[in-house]
MDTraj code that builds the backbone (N, CA, C; nanometers):
import mdtraj as md
import numpy as np

residues = "MET ILE GLN PRO LYS VAL LEU ASP ARG PHE ALA GLU ILE PHE GLY PRO TYR GLY PHE ARG ARG GLU ALA PHE VAL PRO SER TYR GLY MET ALA GLU THR ALA LEU ALA ILE SER PHE ALA PRO LEU ASN THR GLY VAL GLU LEU ASP ARG VAL ASP ARG GLN ARG LEU ALA GLU CYS GLY GLU ALA ALA PRO ALA PRO ALA ASP ALA SER ASN ALA ARG ASP PHE VAL LEU CYS GLY LYS PRO LEU SER GLY HIS LYS ILE GLU VAL ARG ASP GLU ALA GLY ARG VAL LEU PRO GLU ARG ARG LEU GLY ARG VAL PHE VAL SER GLY PRO SER ILE MET VAL GLY TYR PHE GLN GLU PRO GLU ALA THR ALA ALA VAL LEU GLN PRO ASP GLY TRP LEU ASP THR GLY ASP LEU GLY TYR MET THR HIS GLY GLN ILE VAL ILE THR GLY ARG SER LYS ASP LEU ILE ILE ILE ASN GLY ARG ASN ILE TRP PRO GLN ASP ILE GLU HIS ILE VAL GLU ARG GLN PRO GLU LEU ARG HIS MET ASP ALA ALA ALA PHE PHE VAL HIS ASP ALA GLN GLY GLU GLU VAL PRO VAL VAL VAL VAL GLN SER ASN VAL ILE ASP ALA GLU GLN CYS LEU SER LEU ILE HIS ILE".split()
xyz = np.array([
    [-0.0911, 0.7313, -0.6033],
    [-0.0905, 0.7571, -0.4596],
    [-0.0273, 0.8925, -0.4319],
    [-0.0920, 0.9719, -0.3487],
    [-0.0398, 1.1046, -0.3135],
    [0.0682, 1.0897, -0.2073],
    [0.1821, 1.1508, -0.2316],
    [0.2939, 1.1433, -0.1381],
    [0.2924, 1.2649, -0.0451],
    [0.2684, 1.2447, 0.0846],
    [0.2629, 1.3580, 0.1785],
    [0.3900, 1.4425, 0.1779],
    [0.5047, 1.3789, 0.1659],
    [0.6303, 1.4535, 0.1705],
    [0.6433, 1.5482, 0.0516],
    [0.5885, 1.5083, -0.0632],
    [0.5930, 1.5953, -0.1809],
    [0.5097, 1.7213, -0.1559],
    [0.3931, 1.7038, -0.0943],
    [0.3083, 1.8182, -0.0636],
    [0.3749, 1.9088, 0.0396],
    [0.4396, 1.8483, 0.1394],
    [0.5097, 1.9274, 0.2404],
    [0.6199, 2.0115, 0.1768],
    [0.6945, 1.9496, 0.0872],
    [0.8042, 2.0204, 0.0208],
    [0.7513, 2.1351, -0.0646],
    [0.6414, 2.1094, -0.1352],
    [0.5797, 2.2134, -0.2179],
    [0.5372, 2.3322, -0.1319],
    [0.4722, 2.3019, -0.0197],
    [0.4240, 2.4086, 0.0682],
    [0.5402, 2.4874, 0.1292],
    [0.6489, 2.4195, 0.1601],
    [0.7655, 2.4869, 0.2175],
    [0.8278, 2.5839, 0.1178],
    [0.8340, 2.5408, -0.0088],
    [0.8973, 2.6244, -0.1112],
    [0.8106, 2.7444, -0.1466],
    [0.6795, 2.7220, -0.1624],
    [0.5927, 2.8287, -0.2111],
    [0.5179, 2.9021, -0.1008],
    [0.5323, 2.8556, 0.0246],
    [0.4703, 2.9267, 0.1352],
    [0.5131, 3.0721, 0.1456],
    [0.6443, 3.1017, 0.1355],
    [0.6889, 3.2411, 0.1454],
    [0.6331, 3.3315, 0.0354],
    [0.5785, 3.2722, -0.0713],
    [0.5247, 3.3504, -0.1823],
    [0.3722, 3.3551, -0.1814],
    [0.3138, 3.3103, -0.0695],
    [0.1698, 3.3253, -0.0550],
    [0.0878, 3.1983, -0.0631],
    [0.1516, 3.0829, -0.0887],
    [0.0729, 2.9600, -0.0969],
    [0.0290, 2.9161, 0.0423],
    [-0.0987, 2.8794, 0.0547],
    [-0.1539, 2.8327, 0.1813],
    [-0.1712, 2.6809, 0.1773],
    [-0.1318, 2.6133, 0.2826],
    [-0.1489, 2.4684, 0.2886],
    [-0.2959, 2.4281, 0.2764],
    [-0.3855, 2.5153, 0.3211],
    [-0.5280, 2.4861, 0.3130],
    [-0.5779, 2.4805, 0.1686],
    [-0.4964, 2.5275, 0.0751],
    [-0.5378, 2.5289, -0.0658],
    [-0.5262, 2.3913, -0.1301],
    [-0.4530, 2.2997, -0.0677],
    [-0.4456, 2.1640, -0.1214],
    [-0.5846, 2.0994, -0.1153],
    [-0.6230, 2.0334, -0.2242],
    [-0.7498, 1.9590, -0.2278],
    [-0.7204, 1.8187, -0.2795],
    [-0.6827, 1.7251, -0.1911],
    [-0.6578, 1.5876, -0.2349],
    [-0.7831, 1.5290, -0.3002],
    [-0.7627, 1.4560, -0.4079],
    [-0.8754, 1.3995, -0.4816],
    [-0.8357, 1.2660, -0.5425],
    [-0.9374, 1.1987, -0.5976],
    [-0.9151, 1.0711, -0.6638],
    [-0.9915, 1.0722, -0.7955],
    [-0.9241, 1.0360, -0.9013],
    [-0.9904, 1.0357, -1.0306],
    [-0.9058, 0.9698, -1.1368],
    [-0.9645, 0.9562, -1.2540],
    [-0.8957, 0.8933, -1.3674],
    [-0.9710, 0.9285, -1.4948],
    [-0.9066, 0.9068, -1.6080],
    [-0.9673, 0.9402, -1.7362],
    [-1.0972, 0.8640, -1.7583],
    [-1.1037, 0.7394, -1.7093],
    [-1.2219, 0.6557, -1.7314],
    [-1.3463, 0.7069, -1.6586],
    [-1.3293, 0.8032, -1.5695],
    [-1.4435, 0.8605, -1.4982],
    [-1.4589, 1.0092, -1.5292],
    [-1.4117, 1.0501, -1.6455],
    [-1.4135, 1.1928, -1.6808],
    [-1.3444, 1.2736, -1.5716],
    [-1.2394, 1.2148, -1.5200],
    [-1.1465, 1.2695, -1.4205],
    [-1.1885, 1.2463, -1.2763],
    [-1.2983, 1.3061, -1.2305],
    [-1.3228, 1.3106, -1.0867],
    [-1.4055, 1.1944, -1.0348],
    [-1.3681, 1.1452, -0.9162],
    [-1.4468, 1.0480, -0.8412],
    [-1.4752, 1.1022, -0.7012],
    [-1.3729, 1.1580, -0.6394],
    [-1.3902, 1.2132, -0.5052],
    [-1.3044, 1.3382, -0.4883],
    [-1.3466, 1.4230, -0.3966],
    [-1.2712, 1.5429, -0.3604],
    [-1.2749, 1.5597, -0.2091],
    [-1.1631, 1.5990, -0.1529],
    [-1.1604, 1.6333, -0.0113],
    [-1.2311, 1.7671, 0.0079],
    [-1.2751, 1.7980, 0.1292],
    [-1.3414, 1.9266, 0.1546],
    [-1.2496, 2.0438, 0.1221],
    [-1.3085, 2.1519, 0.0739],
    [-1.2300, 2.2703, 0.0400],
    [-1.1809, 2.3414, 0.1661],
    [-1.0650, 2.4071, 0.1516],
    [-1.0082, 2.4920, 0.2558],
    [-0.9754, 2.4175, 0.3849],
    [-0.9479, 2.2890, 0.3733],
    [-0.9086, 2.2108, 0.4912],
    [-0.7672, 2.1557, 0.4777],
    [-0.7107, 2.1648, 0.3590],
    [-0.5761, 2.1142, 0.3388],
    [-0.5712, 1.9626, 0.3334],
    [-0.4557, 1.9072, 0.3679],
    [-0.4322, 1.7637, 0.3583],
    [-0.4581, 1.6965, 0.4924],
    [-0.5424, 1.5946, 0.4897],
    [-0.5677, 1.5155, 0.6100],
    [-0.4995, 1.3806, 0.5943],
    [-0.4167, 1.3453, 0.6931],
    [-0.3399, 1.2217, 0.6863],
    [-0.3997, 1.1144, 0.7754],
    [-0.3820, 0.9908, 0.7319],
    [-0.4223, 0.8755, 0.8109],
    [-0.2972, 0.7933, 0.8372],
    [-0.2556, 0.7864, 0.9626],
    [-0.1345, 0.7123, 0.9992],
    [-0.1718, 0.5702, 1.0397],
    [-0.1165, 0.4735, 0.9680],
    [-0.1523, 0.3339, 0.9923],
    [-0.0281, 0.2515, 1.0252],
    [-0.0529, 0.1363, 1.0852],
    [0.0528, 0.0422, 1.1191],
    [0.1011, -0.0247, 0.9911],
    [0.2249, 0.0018, 0.9531],
    [0.2790, -0.0490, 0.8277],
    [0.2811, -0.2018, 0.8242],
    [0.3174, -0.2655, 0.9336],
    [0.3290, -0.4108, 0.9366],
    [0.1935, -0.4790, 0.9217],
    [0.0933, -0.4293, 0.9922],
    [-0.0397, -0.4902, 0.9826],
    [-0.1000, -0.4695, 0.8442],
    [-0.0692, -0.3569, 0.7828],
    [-0.1185, -0.3327, 0.6475],
    [-0.0555, -0.4297, 0.5491],
    [0.0749, -0.4545, 0.5655],
    [0.1472, -0.5420, 0.4734],
    [0.1115, -0.6885, 0.4928],
    [0.0946, -0.7298, 0.6180],
    [0.0755, -0.8718, 0.6465],
    [-0.0709, -0.9138, 0.6566],
    [-0.1580, -0.8216, 0.7017],
    [-0.2983, -0.8577, 0.7245],
    [-0.3959, -0.7816, 0.6358],
    [-0.3471, -0.6818, 0.5648],
    [-0.4366, -0.6023, 0.4821],
    [-0.5301, -0.5153, 0.5630],
    [-0.4904, -0.4824, 0.6849],
    [-0.5717, -0.3996, 0.7730],
    [-0.5028, -0.2659, 0.7966],
    [-0.5731, -0.1573, 0.7659],
    [-0.5188, -0.0235, 0.7866],
    [-0.5471, 0.0195, 0.9298],
    [-0.4789, -0.0443, 1.0243],
    [-0.5006, -0.0172, 1.1657],
    [-0.4339, 0.1149, 1.2045],
    [-0.5047, 0.2025, 1.2747],
    [-0.4454, 0.3300, 1.3173],
    [-0.3205, 0.3071, 1.4021],
    [-0.2216, 0.3920, 1.3813],
    [-0.0965, 0.3831, 1.4566],
    [-0.0768, 0.5110, 1.5364],
    [-0.0126, 0.5027, 1.6541],
    [0.0142, 0.6223, 1.7336],
    [0.0997, 0.7222, 1.6561],
    [0.0884, 0.8482, 1.6924],
    [0.1606, 0.9541, 1.6220],
    [0.3117, 0.9338, 1.6265],
    [0.3614, 0.8730, 1.7359],
    [0.5058, 0.8555, 1.7515],
    [0.5521, 0.7146, 1.7141],
    [0.4664, 0.6369, 1.6507],
    [0.5028, 0.4996, 1.6144],
    [0.6122, 0.4990, 1.5086],
    [0.7123, 0.4128, 1.5272],
    [0.8232, 0.4057, 1.4316],
    [0.7856, 0.3251, 1.3080],
    [0.6975, 0.2273, 1.3256],
    [0.6580, 0.1419, 1.2143],
    [0.5224, 0.1875, 1.1603],
    [0.5176, 0.3121, 1.1137],
    [0.3921, 0.3700, 1.0672],
    [0.4083, 0.4257, 0.9260],
    [0.2952, 0.4431, 0.8611],
    [0.2931, 0.4965, 0.7261],
    [0.1771, 0.5952, 0.7139],
    [0.2043, 0.7121, 0.6580],
    [0.1014, 0.8138, 0.6395],
    [0.0419, 0.8046, 0.4997],
    [-0.0911, 0.8037, 0.4934],
    [-0.1623, 0.8071, 0.3668],
    [-0.2537, 0.9290, 0.3650],
    [-0.2766, 0.9817, 0.2455],
    [-0.3605, 1.1004, 0.2289],
    [-0.5051, 1.0602, 0.2032],
    [-0.5980, 1.1180, 0.2787],
    [-0.7400, 1.0957, 0.2556],
    [-0.7835, 1.1753, 0.1326],
    [-0.8519, 1.1081, 0.0408],
    [-0.8876, 1.1701, -0.0870],
    [-1.0346, 1.2094, -0.0960],
    [-1.1027, 1.2167, 0.0162],
    [-1.2378, 1.2684, 0.0167],
    [-1.3462, 1.1649, -0.0064],
    [-1.4711, 1.2122, -0.0015],
    [-1.5873, 1.1266, -0.0227],
    [-1.6294, 1.1313, -0.1691],
    [-1.7023, 1.0296, -0.2152],
    [-1.7456, 1.0273, -0.3558],
    [-1.8291, 1.1511, -0.3903],
    [-1.8156, 1.1962, -0.5139],
    [-1.8968, 1.3074, -0.5608],
    [-2.0429, 1.2646, -0.5713],
    [-2.1294, 1.3612, -0.5805],
    [-2.2727, 1.3345, -0.5866],
    [-2.3060, 1.2364, -0.6994],
    [-2.3821, 1.1336, -0.6674],
    [-2.4229, 1.0353, -0.7671],
    [-2.3223, 0.9255, -0.7910],
    [-2.2073, 0.9342, -0.7275],
    [-2.1015, 0.8351, -0.7456],
    [-2.0898, 0.7454, -0.6217],
    [-2.0361, 0.6266, -0.6426],
    [-2.0139, 0.5328, -0.5335],
    [-1.8741, 0.4736, -0.5454],
    [-1.8160, 0.4419, -0.4316],
    [-1.6856, 0.3760, -0.4258],
    [-1.6975, 0.2548, -0.3355],
    [-1.6478, 0.1424, -0.3824],
    [-1.6438, 0.0215, -0.3015],
    [-1.5039, -0.0372, -0.3053],
    [-1.4614, -0.0914, -0.1922],
    [-1.3345, -0.1642, -0.1840],
    [-1.3699, -0.3119, -0.1679],
    [-1.3228, -0.3942, -0.2607],
    [-1.3634, -0.5345, -0.2646],
    [-1.2436, -0.6274, -0.2504],
    [-1.2728, -0.7490, -0.2036],
    [-1.1677, -0.8496, -0.1946],
    [-1.1575, -0.9240, -0.3268],
    [-1.0718, -1.0269, -0.3327],
    [-1.0483, -1.0977, -0.4577],
    [-1.1718, -1.1717, -0.5072],
    [-1.2651, -1.2009, -0.4168],
    [-1.3888, -1.2699, -0.4546],
    [-1.4994, -1.1724, -0.4940],
    [-1.4684, -1.0426, -0.4905],
    [-1.5666, -0.9431, -0.5283],
    [-1.6575, -0.8977, -0.4160],
    [-1.6295, -0.9391, -0.2928],
    [-1.7113, -0.8992, -0.1792],
    [-1.6669, -0.7629, -0.1267],
    [-1.7651, -0.6809, -0.0905],
    [-1.7347, -0.5480, -0.0384],
    [-1.6736, -0.5603, 0.1010],
    [-1.5623, -0.4943, 0.1206],
    [-1.4908, -0.5003, 0.2475],
    [-1.5341, -0.3879, 0.3408],
    [-1.5240, -0.4099, 0.4715],
    [-1.5549, -0.3025, 0.5672],
    [-1.4461, -0.1952, 0.5655],
    [-1.4709, -0.0883, 0.6365],
    [-1.3727, 0.0203, 0.6434],
    [-1.2411, -0.0306, 0.7027],
    [-1.1352, 0.0286, 0.6542],
    [-0.9978, 0.0001, 0.6975],
    [-0.9488, -0.1386, 0.6567],
    [-1.0129, -0.1982, 0.5585],
    [-0.9625, -0.3234, 0.5014],
    [-0.9154, -0.2949, 0.3601],
    [-0.7917, -0.3365, 0.3317],
    [-0.7303, -0.3096, 0.2029],
    [-0.7874, -0.4009, 0.0953],
    [-0.8186, -0.3424, -0.0195],
    [-0.8708, -0.4208, -0.1302],
    [-0.8651, -0.3430, -0.2607],
    [-0.9325, -0.3979, -0.3599],
    [-0.9341, -0.3385, -0.4931],
    [-1.0484, -0.2372, -0.5011],
    [-1.0221, -0.1228, -0.5624],
    [-1.1177, -0.0130, -0.5663],
    [-1.2065, -0.0223, -0.6901],
    [-1.3383, -0.0201, -0.6665],
    [-1.4380, -0.0177, -0.7736],
    [-1.5200, 0.1109, -0.7595],
    [-1.5591, 0.1686, -0.8732],
    [-1.6372, 0.2924, -0.8705],
    [-1.7531, 0.2823, -0.9682],
    [-1.8589, 0.3576, -0.9401],
    [-1.9726, 0.3682, -1.0320],
    [-2.0289, 0.5082, -1.0220],
    [-2.1004, 0.5503, -1.1281],
    [-2.1593, 0.6834, -1.1271],
    [-2.1866, 0.7338, -1.2670],
    [-2.2478, 0.8497, -1.2782],
    [-2.2877, 0.9029, -1.4086],
    [-2.1725, 0.9416, -1.5003],
    [-2.0523, 0.9586, -1.4454],
    [-1.9407, 1.0000, -1.5309],
    [-1.8512, 0.8832, -1.5735],
    [-1.8904, 0.7592, -1.5383],
    [-1.8111, 0.6432, -1.5779],
    [-1.8193, 0.6240, -1.7292],
    [-1.7099, 0.5901, -1.7892],
    [-1.7055, 0.5713, -1.9346],
    [-1.8002, 0.4591, -1.9782],
    [-1.8383, 0.4622, -2.1071],
    [-1.9167, 0.3521, -2.1641],
    [-1.8240, 0.2468, -2.2242],
    [-1.6952, 0.2818, -2.2383],
    [-1.5992, 0.1847, -2.2902],
    [-1.4819, 0.2519, -2.3577],
    [-1.3762, 0.1749, -2.3778],
    [-1.2607, 0.2237, -2.4527],
    [-1.2934, 0.2229, -2.6018],
    [-1.2493, 0.3221, -2.6735],
    [-1.2821, 0.3366, -2.8154],
    [-1.2293, 0.2190, -2.8972],
    [-1.3227, 0.1453, -2.9554],
    [-1.2921, 0.0315, -3.0419],
    [-1.2028, -0.0724, -2.9734],
    [-1.2185, -0.0861, -2.8396],
    [-1.1430, -0.1848, -2.7628],
    [-1.2392, -0.2650, -2.6747],
    [-1.3232, -0.3495, -2.7352],
    [-1.4236, -0.4230, -2.6565],
    [-1.3636, -0.5172, -2.5533],
    [-1.2518, -0.5815, -2.5842],
    [-1.1916, -0.6739, -2.4888],
    [-1.1358, -0.6002, -2.3680],
    [-1.0692, -0.4872, -2.3936],
    [-1.0152, -0.4075, -2.2835],
    [-1.1289, -0.3512, -2.1987],
    [-1.2386, -0.3144, -2.2625],
    [-1.3540, -0.2624, -2.1901],
    [-1.4137, -0.3696, -2.0998],
    [-1.4317, -0.4895, -2.1549],
    [-1.4914, -0.5997, -2.0783],
    [-1.4047, -0.6398, -1.9603],
    [-1.2743, -0.6152, -1.9694],
    [-1.1829, -0.6549, -1.8627],
    [-1.1985, -0.5679, -1.7387],
    [-1.2494, -0.4447, -1.7546],
    [-1.2568, -0.3532, -1.6400],
    [-1.3973, -0.3045, -1.6088],
    [-1.4866, -0.3088, -1.7080],
    [-1.6203, -0.2543, -1.6899],
    [-1.7216, -0.3673, -1.6777],
    [-1.7879, -0.3738, -1.5629],
    [-1.8849, -0.4796, -1.5388],
    [-2.0204, -0.4468, -1.6013],
    [-2.1026, -0.5488, -1.6286],
    [-2.2342, -0.5247, -1.6894],
    [-2.3221, -0.4279, -1.6115],
    [-2.3054, -0.4242, -1.4783],
    [-2.3872, -0.3342, -1.3965],
    [-2.3304, -0.1938, -1.3869],
    [-2.2216, -0.1670, -1.4616],
    [-2.1670, -0.0318, -1.4673],
    [-2.0529, -0.0032, -1.3721],
    [-2.0201, -0.0979, -1.2855],
    [-1.9089, -0.0767, -1.1926],
    [-1.7757, -0.0909, -1.2667],
    [-1.6849, 0.0005, -1.2376],
    [-1.5533, 0.0022, -1.3020],
    [-1.4471, -0.0489, -1.2062],
    [-1.3704, -0.1473, -1.2514],
    [-1.2548, -0.1951, -1.1761],
    [-1.1384, -0.1018, -1.2070],
    [-1.1009, -0.0200, -1.1091],
    [-0.9990, 0.0824, -1.1335],
    [-0.8578, 0.0267, -1.1428],
    [-0.8359, -0.0918, -1.0847],
    [-0.7005, -0.1449, -1.0799],
    [-0.6189, -0.0866, -0.9664],
    [-0.6813, 0.0000, -0.8865],
    [-0.6129, 0.0614, -0.7726],
    [-0.6414, -0.0166, -0.6449],
    [-0.5511, -0.0038, -0.5494],
    [-0.5697, -0.0602, -0.4171],
    [-0.5932, 0.0523, -0.3171],
    [-0.6779, 0.0259, -0.2190],
    [-0.7027, 0.1285, -0.1199],
    [-0.7946, 0.0777, -0.0103],
    [-0.8382, 0.1699, 0.0740],
    [-0.9320, 0.1362, 0.1806],
    [-1.0172, 0.2591, 0.2111],
    [-1.1298, 0.2343, 0.2771],
    [-1.2196, 0.3421, 0.3164],
    [-1.2047, 0.3687, 0.4657],
    [-1.2192, 0.4946, 0.5036],
    [-1.2225, 0.5310, 0.6447],
    [-1.3060, 0.6566, 0.6599],
    [-1.4060, 0.6518, 0.7479],
    [-1.4971, 0.7633, 0.7699],
    [-1.5602, 0.8102, 0.6390],
    [-1.5858, 0.7147, 0.5500],
    [-1.6511, 0.7476, 0.4236],
    [-1.5590, 0.8037, 0.3174],
    [-1.4294, 0.8195, 0.3481],
    [-1.3338, 0.8727, 0.2524],
    [-1.2479, 0.7598, 0.1952],
    [-1.2032, 0.7777, 0.0719],
    [-1.1198, 0.6788, 0.0064],
    [-0.9725, 0.7136, 0.0264],
    [-0.8937, 0.6124, 0.0506],
    [-0.7480, 0.6271, 0.0625],
    [-0.6856, 0.5339, -0.0405],
    [-0.6058, 0.5883, -0.1279],
    [-0.5398, 0.5089, -0.2312],
    [-0.3987, 0.4732, -0.1855],
    [-0.3665, 0.3446, -0.1894],
    [-0.2346, 0.2998, -0.1434],
    [-0.1424, 0.2601, -0.2575],
    [-0.1946, 0.2433, -0.3783],
    [-0.1091, 0.2070, -0.4912],
    [-0.1871, 0.1340, -0.5990],
    [-0.1159, 0.0870, -0.7003],
    [-0.1748, 0.0112, -0.8099],
    [-0.1602, -0.1375, -0.7815],
    [-0.2640, -0.2143, -0.8110],
    [-0.2602, -0.3578, -0.7829],
    [-0.1513, -0.4279, -0.8629],
    [-0.1295, -0.3857, -0.9877],
    [-0.0293, -0.4522, -1.0710],
    [0.1133, -0.4179, -1.0284],
    [0.1285, -0.3114, -0.9494],
    [0.2614, -0.2720, -0.9022],
    [0.2985, -0.3386, -0.7705],
    [0.1994, -0.3914, -0.6997],
    [0.2238, -0.4486, -0.5680],
    [0.3177, -0.5691, -0.5765],
    [0.4171, -0.5705, -0.4890],
    [0.5125, -0.6805, -0.4826],
    [0.4764, -0.7675, -0.3616],
    [0.4536, -0.8979, -0.3854],
    [0.4172, -0.9890, -0.2778],
    [0.5312, -1.0878, -0.2554],
    [0.5941, -1.0781, -0.1400],
    [0.7065, -1.1639, -0.1048],
    [0.6718, -1.2402, 0.0216],
    [0.6682, -1.3734, 0.0115],
    [0.6349, -1.4592, 0.1267],
    [0.5036, -1.4177, 0.1927],
    [0.4046, -1.3827, 0.1112],
    [0.2743, -1.3457, 0.1623],
    [0.2642, -1.2045, 0.2162],
    [0.3696, -1.1280, 0.2053],
    [0.3696, -0.9912, 0.2559],
    [0.3571, -0.8924, 0.1408],
    [0.2663, -0.7964, 0.1565],
    [0.2470, -0.6934, 0.0542],
    [0.3519, -0.5839, 0.0708],
    [0.4243, -0.5583, -0.0367],
    [0.5279, -0.4559, -0.0337],
    [0.4992, -0.3547, -0.1441],
    [0.4877, -0.2275, -0.1048],
    [0.4639, -0.1225, -0.2029],
    [0.5973, -0.0771, -0.2617],
    [0.6077, -0.0735, -0.3936],
    [0.7344, -0.0338, -0.4565],
    [0.7780, 0.1062, -0.4153],
    [0.6796, 0.1943, -0.3875],
    [0.7159, 0.3297, -0.3464],
    [0.7966, 0.3304, -0.2176],
    [0.7656, 0.2368, -0.1273],
    [0.8407, 0.2294, -0.0015],
    [0.9866, 0.1949, -0.0274],
    [1.0089, 0.0978, -0.1167],
    [1.1458, 0.0600, -0.1505],
    [1.2176, 0.1765, -0.2166],
    [1.1496, 0.2427, -0.3085],
    [1.2112, 0.3542, -0.3810],
    [1.2517, 0.4670, -0.2868],
    [1.1678, 0.4965, -0.1892],
    [1.1986, 0.6044, -0.0949],
    [1.3194, 0.5693, -0.0093],
    [1.3306, 0.4431, 0.0307],
    [1.4454, 0.4011, 0.1110],
    [1.5735, 0.4121, 0.0297],
    [1.5690, 0.3659, -0.0935],
    [1.6869, 0.3692, -0.1797],
    [1.7299, 0.5133, -0.2069],
    [1.6332, 0.6002, -0.2285],
    [1.6658, 0.7385, -0.2654],
    [1.7257, 0.8194, -0.1512],
    [1.7253, 0.7618, -0.0305],
    [1.7880, 0.8311, 0.0818],
    [1.9405, 0.8293, 0.0709],
    [1.9931, 0.7376, -0.0099],
    [2.1382, 0.7304, -0.0260],
    [2.1871, 0.8512, -0.1053],
    [2.2820, 0.9264, -0.0523],
    [2.3278, 1.0490, -0.1201],
    [2.3935, 1.0231, -0.2550],
    [2.4413, 0.9002, -0.2754],
    [2.5088, 0.8701, -0.4022],
    [2.4103, 0.8475, -0.5172],
    [2.2824, 0.8335, -0.4840],
    [2.1819, 0.8022, -0.5854],
    [2.0943, 0.9234, -0.6122],
    [2.0494, 0.9357, -0.7362],
    [1.9686, 1.0501, -0.7745],
    [1.8280, 1.0391, -0.7160],
    [1.7828, 1.1484, -0.6590],
    [1.6495, 1.1515, -0.5983],
    [1.5427, 1.1447, -0.7065],
    [1.4367, 1.0680, -0.6794],
    [1.3223, 1.0510, -0.7692],
    [1.3584, 0.9743, -0.8959],
    [1.4700, 0.9034, -0.8954],
    [1.5105, 0.8270, -1.0133],
    [1.5223, 0.6785, -0.9846],
    [1.4511, 0.6299, -0.8845],
    [1.4530, 0.4868, -0.8535],
    [1.3211, 0.4239, -0.8974],
    [1.3292, 0.2999, -0.9433],
    [1.2096, 0.2261, -0.9847],
    [1.2180, 0.0850, -0.9285],
    [1.1207, 0.0496, -0.8458],
    [1.1165, -0.0841, -0.7853],
    [1.0048, -0.1647, -0.8514],
    [1.0328, -0.2899, -0.8804],
    [0.9339, -0.3786, -0.9410],
    [0.9759, -0.5216, -0.9137],
    [0.9028, -0.6185, -0.9681],
    [0.9404, -0.7571, -0.9451],
    [0.9526, -0.8319, -1.0767],
    [1.0343, -0.9369, -1.0737],
    [1.0475, -1.0297, -1.1862],
    [1.0313, -1.1701, -1.1295],
    [1.0093, -1.2658, -1.2152],
    [0.9967, -1.4044, -1.1710],
    [1.1287, -1.4782, -1.1924],
    [1.1700, -1.5521, -1.0900],
    [1.2922, -1.6308, -1.1030],
    [1.2618, -1.7646, -1.1707],
    [1.3605, -1.8520, -1.1756],
    [1.3445, -1.9805, -1.2451],
    [1.2362, -2.0674, -1.1825],
    [1.2077, -2.0461, -1.0540],
    [1.1052, -2.1239, -0.9841],
    [0.9678, -2.0565, -0.9890],
    [0.9602, -1.9414, -1.0571],
    [0.8337, -1.8714, -1.0679],
    [0.8021, -1.7814, -0.9504],
    [0.8976, -1.7658, -0.8583],
    [0.8767, -1.6798, -0.7422],
    [0.9056, -1.5341, -0.7787],
    [0.8332, -1.4437, -0.7122],
    [0.8559, -1.3021, -0.7352],
    [0.9827, -1.2564, -0.6631],
    [1.0694, -1.1871, -0.7368],
    [1.1946, -1.1359, -0.6816],
    [1.1976, -0.9841, -0.7021],
    [1.2148, -0.9064, -0.5951],
    [1.2169, -0.7607, -0.6107],
    [1.3432, -0.7125, -0.6802],
    [1.3266, -0.6133, -0.7640],
    [1.4377, -0.5531, -0.8380],
    [1.4261, -0.4016, -0.8255],
    [1.5395, -0.3352, -0.8088],
    [1.5401, -0.1893, -0.8023],
    [1.6383, -0.1354, -0.9059],
    [1.5903, -0.0455, -0.9890],
    [1.6761, 0.0206, -1.0879],
    [1.6946, 0.1650, -1.0425],
    [1.8204, 0.2072, -1.0328],
    [1.8495, 0.3418, -0.9853],
    [1.9497, 0.4091, -1.0784],
    [1.9542, 0.5411, -1.0677],
    [2.0523, 0.6180, -1.1424],
    [2.1504, 0.6786, -1.0423],
    [2.2772, 0.6523, -1.0631],
    [2.3786, 0.6914, -0.9660],
    [2.4446, 0.8238, -1.0020],
    [2.4763, 0.9002, -0.8977],
    [2.5539, 1.0232, -0.9160],
    [2.7040, 0.9953, -0.9195],
    [2.7401, 0.8713, -0.8873],
    [2.8815, 0.8333, -0.8802],
    [2.9279, 0.7811, -1.0154],
    [3.0443, 0.8244, -1.0580],
    [3.0994, 0.7835, -1.1876],
    [3.1964, 0.6679, -1.1729],
    [3.2732, 0.6657, -1.0628],
    [3.3740, 0.5627, -1.0435],
    [3.3103, 0.4238, -1.0405],
    [3.3611, 0.3319, -1.1223],
    [3.3019, 0.1990, -1.1375],
    [3.3062, 0.1190, -1.0085],
    [3.4196, 0.1215, -0.9363],
    [3.4301, 0.0448, -0.8118],
    [3.3353, 0.0975, -0.7049],
    [3.3211, 0.2274, -0.6995],
    [3.2314, 0.2853, -0.6013],
    [3.0857, 0.2514, -0.6348],
    [3.0552, 0.2464, -0.7633],
    [2.9199, 0.2087, -0.8058],
    [2.8878, 0.0668, -0.7607],
    [2.9850, -0.0239, -0.7741],
    [2.9637, -0.1622, -0.7339],
    [2.9420, -0.1719, -0.5823],
    [3.0082, -0.0868, -0.5075],
    [2.9924, -0.0925, -0.3619],
    [2.8516, -0.0507, -0.3202],
    [2.7839, 0.0293, -0.4022],
    [2.6492, 0.0734, -0.3686],
    [2.5488, -0.0411, -0.3725],
    [2.5794, -0.1451, -0.4481],
    [2.4904, -0.2581, -0.4596],
    [2.4682, -0.3247, -0.3245],
    [2.5675, -0.3163, -0.2373],
    [2.5610, -0.3841, -0.1088],
    [2.5077, -0.2964, 0.0025],
    [2.4596, -0.1761, -0.0329],
    [2.4051, -0.0861, 0.0698],
    [2.2723, -0.1421, 0.1217],
])
top = md.Topology()
chain = top.add_chain()
for i, resn in enumerate(residues, 1):
    res = top.add_residue(resn, chain, resSeq=i)
    for name in ("N", "CA", "C"):
        top.add_atom(name, md.element.get_by_symbol(name[0]), res)
traj = md.Trajectory(xyz[None], top)
């Protein structure tokens, strides 16, 4: 998933040296597709889609949110499929979802791999007989463009609510005592088999008592 704040920071640092924000070309790709699946238009920079965070988490709907909404989340549009390629967002039953509905991303096209080298079981797990590839990514379509929201295996589901680990990591990293970009959020199963969120962080604080106090932040 492309982080808008990372792009903003990059542009702020390198802008004085000649970098233009319009030079950003958000895209979507992976090794299994010989890299490229989609590209945003050239010389347009980054286009953001602001959605209601709560509706996305609870209903799987990427509903547009007002510019000044407090409970909003910005996602980067990654462009339309390249020539000869197709992108579909499907539900758990394999049905194609309409635009702005969150689901699993499938792709097809001339650059899709024929399989993993000497790994038939791994190939069969992601590559369908009709050539469609299960990317393992989550996202939604809007105006014909793909938006990637994260990896399906990374998604944390608590009481029926979808929680992206990146959101937890960003909140944790706001604490000045913790190292920026060094947080990792994931889930484990408790004794009852329920998913429990866990966050691993690296602290800038050396004092043991002060470190313990950070746990309760």
